[in-house]
N, C-alpha and C positions, 0 to 999 in steps of 0.2 A: 504493499500500499504506498503511496506516494508521501511524503511527509507533509505537504500544504494542509490536507485535510486535518492531519493528528496537530499540527503547529495553532491551526485555526481551533479548535477544540481547547487546546491549550489556553488559549488566549480567551476563550469564552468564559472556561473554567474559573481564570485569575478574576475577569469581570465579574463573576458570581460570588466568588469570595468578597469581593469588596460590597458587592449587592446586598449580600447577606448579613453584614455589618447593620446595615440598615433595616433590615427584615427583622432583626435580632431583638429590635426595641418594642417591635408588638407581637414575635410569636415567642411561646413558650417552649420551643425543642431548645436543646442544651446537648452539646457533644457528650455522647454516651450514652442517651437515651437513645433506646431499640425499640420503640413499642410499636415504632411502624414498619420495621426490619421482615415484617412477615407477609406485607402487601403486595400485591401484584406492581412489578416496577418495569415499564418498558424500555429498555435501551437499544439505541442502533447498533449496527454493525461497527461502525466506525467507533463508538464508545467501547466496544467490545474489545477492538483491536488496539483503541489506546490504552485501556486496562492491562489485556494481553503485555504490552510492549514497556509500560511501568513497574507491572509487579513481577511478570514471567509465570502467570496462572495462564495454563492452556486454554485454548478455547473448543470446546467442545462440538456446537451446533447439533445438540440432542434436541430436535425438534419434538418427541415425544416427552420429552422431561415434563415433571410436573412443576405447573406455573402458578405462582401465586401462593398465598396465604399457607406459607412454611416457611421453615426460616432462611434469609438471605445466603448464598454462600459463601459470601465475606464476612458475616457475623460470627466474631469471635468467641469465645467462652467467657470473656469479661462482659461481654455485652455491647462492647464497642467495634466499630467498622473496622477491620482490618486494612481498608483501603479507603479511609476517609480523604486522603488528598486526592485520589484517583478516580473518586464515587462517581457516578454517571450523573447527567444533566437531573432526569429527573427526583433526583435524588436530594440534589442539591438545590431544588426548587419546592419540594412538598414541607411545608410548614404546618405545624397546628397553632390555633390559638385559644384553645382552651385546655381541656386538659389532656395528655398525651395518651392516659388510658385508653382512651376513643379510639385509638389508630389499631390497636391490638384487639379492640370488642367487634369492632365493625358496625357501631353505633354513628348515627349521624353526628357530626360535632363540624365548628368551625374551622375550614382548614384554609390556604393560601399557598399559591404557586402550583395547582393540582394539573396534569396535563387534561385529565377527561373534564376538568370545568374553564378549558381553554387560559390555564394558569393565572387568570385572576389578575393579568396586568399586560398591556401591550408589549412592554419590553421584554418580558419573559417568551411571549407567544412568539414574538419576533425572532428572538433566540433560538428558540426550538425551530422555528420555519429554515433557518440557516442551518442548522446539524440536520434536518432534514433533506435538503438540497444536497450538501455535500454528502451526504452518507447513501443517496439512491435508493431511499425508502426502505431497506431489509430491517424490520424493527420485530423482538421478541421478549419475553420474559430474561430478566438476567439468569434465570435460572437453567434456562437455553442454552445460554452459552458457557456457564461454570458451575462446575458441581462442588461440592462442600469437601473441603478435603479432611 
């Protein structure tokens, strides 16, 4: 895979790190909270390649893998994300505004940055569109690309 799309993705992630400083002023999410780490998370093939290159984790492309509502393959025993600095876009944008416990219970709750709701922001939606454009359309749940170790 050419380096341009991966370099662009890294720059978008850098922007998201800055943007999330603002989001942290009204979201209750904190690093180390893993309540949302069992919900489905759509990941582009480009992002899977990025994770692979940054972490060395093999990409499996197991289309029949169970997706969603099971622990993320990068969730460590400590409850932390083992690839936090390389986590995918949809993990970077998902924030809860009320109690994080609702992420794991499936109850309705106040969220921000969720792809299925248009991200709640034109900026986030536009950045997702850039990823879709350079990715050429292949998206699957993160569990399809990676297996737990």
